C-alpha positions, 0 to 999 in steps of 0.5 A: 381646458388649457390656458392657450385654448382658454385665451382663444375662447376669450377672444372669440367670446369678446368679439362675438359679444360686441359684434355678433351673437351667441349663436356665432360664439357657439359655432366658433367654440365648437370648431375650437373644440374640434381643432383641439381634439384633432391636435391639441398641440397645434394651438401652441404654434401660433398666437391666440388672436390669430387662431381666434380670428381664423375660426371666426372668419370661417363661421362668418364667411360660411354664414354670409356675414361678408355679404352686404345682404346679411343683417350683421354685414361687415367687410373682411377689412372691417373684420381684420381691423376689429380683430387686430389680425391682418386679412392675409394672415386670417385667410391663410390660417383659416384655410389651414383650419379647414384642411385640418378639420376637412371642412367643406364650403357651407359645411352644415356643422358651421351654419347658424340657423338663428341669427335674430339675436342682437349683439346684446345677447348675454355673454357666456364665459367659462371660468375654470377653478379648482378643476370645476367649470362654472358657467356664468352669464352677464349682460354686456356693458351698455352704458354711455361710456362703452358706446362713446368708446366704440364710436371713437374706435370706429372713427379711428379705424374708418379714417385714412388720416393718420392724425385723425386716427391717433386722436380717436384712439387716444380719445378711446383710451381716455374713455376706457380709463374712465371705465376702469377707474370705478372698478377698484383694483384690476388685473389687466386683460384678465378682467373684462373691464380692462380689455377695451383699454388694452385693445385701444392701446394695441391699435394705437401702438400698431398705428405708430409702428406701421407709420415707422414712428418706432419710438412712440410704438415702443412706449405703447408696447412697453406699457402693454407688457408692463400691464400684462406681463403674460402678454396675451396680445402677442405684443412682444413679437412687435416690440422685439422687431423694433428693438432689433431694428434699433439694435438696442442690445440691452433691451433685446437681451432683457426681452429675450430673458423676460420671455425665456420660456417662449418656444415659438418658432417666431421667437427663435427666428428673432434670436437668429436675426439678432445674433447674426446682426451682432456677428455672434455666429456661434449663437446665430447658428445654434439659434438657427438649428432650433428655429428650423427644427420648430418651423423650417418653412420660415427659413425656406420662405425667407430664402424664397424656396417655398414656391419651388416646394409647392411646385414639386408637389412635396407635402407642406404642413399647412399650419407651419406654412401659415405661421411662416407666412405670418412671420415673413409678413411681420419681419421680412423687411427686417431681414432685408435691411440686415446686410447679408442675413438672407445670403447667410441664411441660404448658405446655412439652411441648405447645409441642413 
């Protein structure tokens, strides 16, 4: 099993164990397996949490979980907040997955026929070691601290008051730290006991970021990357935008160097914008060439040409197009705030 697929599967299992049951886990993992069989390389084109969210969304939607009459009912907004991916991104990526796998509405292969199990169903986890797969099952954590943590997280997500949200996320973080404290030395994110802490920190950082408190968001994001240098949560994509906005050249270059092996289109377009902003046109053009080769739709969406492509009937790769939607959702304001960047992009993209 590839590392990327393993990370996607972990996210699916973590969400299902906390909110659903193993029947939903099984159906979601089956879709993941089919997606890998259809195109294994495609899993590397987007963040792991986006793939997990889109697959879970398909299973939840087709099984009526978004219907108020379902015993496990949750709204799409609730799902988006709990999984940590925007509703628009989830919808777009889910449509791409359905198209790749030719999934029809109410596809029988996705339907869960037994939903009587509670969210306390045992956790099933695959651990790959020395080329052998060992399947282990553990009862989910049910102690008092876990319940308190979940209550604080729920209060934070449900509140519309910024200060109340911050207070509840911080309380959840304190409880999560206590949960870790009694477990000796841990590896953050890889050890299950640390994930509540990492998720609460990420939610707090995103809250600061969304409210333009960039200094506070930066501190949280840097802490997360120091705890988990492999960045399973995709924190670097949030942090790089803050650093480019501040134009902190040393920190931007340090972060690019730290993740020099990142070959995603998202990372490439971040380089394009940074080099352009600092008037390094040679590097900007070189980075743009690489970025367009990885995903031309991001550039076309930034210059507002994708609507023309859709009307013309030309084939559009759904996975790359959804990656473009995600990137622009996260970064379009940064481009707009960089004087002349979109005009420059238009001029140079149309040359290619």
